[in-house]
Structure formats: C-alpha cells, structure tokens
N, C-alpha and C positions, 0 to 999 in steps of 0.2 A: 197732845193733839192725837186723836184716834186715827188709825190707818184707814185709808179708803179701800173698800172691797171692790175690786175691779173684775171679779169673776163673771158677773153678768153683763158687763159692758162689752160692746162689740166695736171694734175699730172700723170706722168708716173711711174707706179710701175714696179718692175722686171717682174711680170707676164704679163704685157701689152707689153713689148718689144719683138721684133721678136726673136725667138729662132733658133739656128742653128739646122738643121736636123741631127739627129744621124743616120748615116749609118754604115754598117759593115766596111767601109773603115777606120773609126776612131778608130777601135779597135787595140790594140797592137798585132803585129804578132810575133809568136815564131820564133826561129832560123831555117834557112833552113838546108837541109841535109849536105851541105858543112861546115856550121858553127858547126853543131853538131859533125861532123867527126873531125874537128880541136879541138873542146873542149875535145873530148875523147882522142885525141893524146896528148894534153897538160897535161891532168890528168895522162896519162900513162908515161909521161916524154919523149915522142918522138917528139913533135912539137917544132918549133922554138920559142924561148923566146927573146923578145926585151926589152932593157933597156931604149930606147928612141924612140920618134916618128920618128926621122930621120933614125934610123936603120930599123924600120918597113917599112918606105916609100922606102928606098933603096932596101929592100928585095922584096917588092911588085912590084917595077919598074923593077927589074932584071928578074922577071918571064915573062915579055912581050917579 
C-alpha cells in the first residue's frame, strides 16, 4: 500500500472552522400572552386538559 503524502494537507482545528453567527434569532423566546393566559387558566383549574394528542387536536380543530 503506498504511503499517503500529507505535505499539502492542512490540519483543521475547531477554531479554524467557520462558525455560525449568533444572532438574537437563535435565543429561546418566552411564551406569548395567549400561552401565558392558558398556563394561568390551567393552574387555576379552568383550562381544558387533554389525555391524548388526538383529543387535543380535535379540540384545536373544533375552534376553526
């Protein structure tokens, strides 16, 4: 098996790789006002509670 010529190869370190730009869009966003309202309703025992994804989806589709 012939030897591999490594004279032209450059070692890439993590620092030399292109980095993704960190913009404010990458930050996690908090819940909006509707979500906060629903969370308060659930805590107060007023909101709808679903035992399955299918019942949740049926409820969401019924609102349309």
